[in-house]
C-alpha angles and dihedrals in degrees: 000000000000118000118247117245120202133182124218148136125274107240099172136024099166097114122078112260091353135100128185112225124197111212117193125196131187126210140161114258109242096225105026095040087218126133109253127194117217126179137192134184122230127189110223134190115249106178097183097042088232101137121082134194111286096033118128108225143171118235129197132203115254142163114292111283095181140344093293105019119091097143135070130203112248105180147334114258 
């Protein structure tokens, strides 16, 4: 099964080897037919501590690294 890849903005880099990435998606509401923005935060593994708050990055699904981390940072966009 292919791994999911998402794009989002780093909102926190305060933890060691971890960044928090805010991923926003847009979709049309089924009843209102209006475009709705929905966002979710993912904690991603950043082994080299190279990404800082404000960076736009791509994250990929991976095996669990810790209790909350199931994603890893692939690249800066």
